[in-house]
C-alpha positions, 0 to 999 in steps of 0.5 A: 500500500502506498502512503497518501500524497500529503504524507511525505516522510514515513520513518523506516520501520513505521506504518500508518494506522487506518482509522476506518476500513478501506473498501477492498481490504480483507477486514473491510467486510467484517467492519461493515458487518460489525457496524451494520449489526452492532451499531444499527440493527441491534440498536433498532431492536433486532435480535441476531439469530443464534443459528444464522448470524446473518439473520436478524429478527424483530417481532412485536405486537403480532408483527414479524420482521426478518432481515438477512444480510449477505455481504452488502445485500440485504433482504427485508421482509415483514407482515407490516408495510409501515415497518418496512418503510421505517427500517428502509428509511433508517437504513438509507439515512445511515448507509445510503442504500439502494432499494431494488424492489421485490426480490427476484434473484439472490444467491442462485435462487430465482424468486417468482411471485403470483397472487397466490404463492411464491415460487423459488427455483435454481434453473438459472444457476443450474444452467450456469453450472452446466455451461461452465462445465461444458455439459449444456448440450449433454443428454440425460442419463438414468441414475441408480435410484428407485424413483417410486420409493416413498419417504415417510416420517414413520421410521422407514429408511428414506434412502436405499444404499446401493453397493457398486461392484466392479465387473 
């Protein structure tokens, strides 16, 4: 790293101490998450999930908010539109966010909505994997699994183990 132009002389064996994380450095993403979670979300009444540390939850008076953070992307959902507007406004005042609207694509998942349901699939991600591997034009092959086997919660074995033998 090169010293700023205004800093003309740095004694040998000395380093500069940064007062804030710079974008692109290793610790920048950690510092961003600490600032978002500790300084902002926890002070807004959110609780960090013990199972997934990137999930923050706020529930009160029959309403529920879930906020999921992945690097610099945030997914926000709630059953109360006023609370969503409030938290988005607070996020914008603190961090200058960009609202991308309803969720359509996130981490390889495509999200499609209709009036009655939400559908999630990974078609685009699967096609990207096949393209990267050069297998997009390949023909399907049968797999050694019985597709008529029913899985149940009554104690039956959900998977059969096949023993492969060399011929």
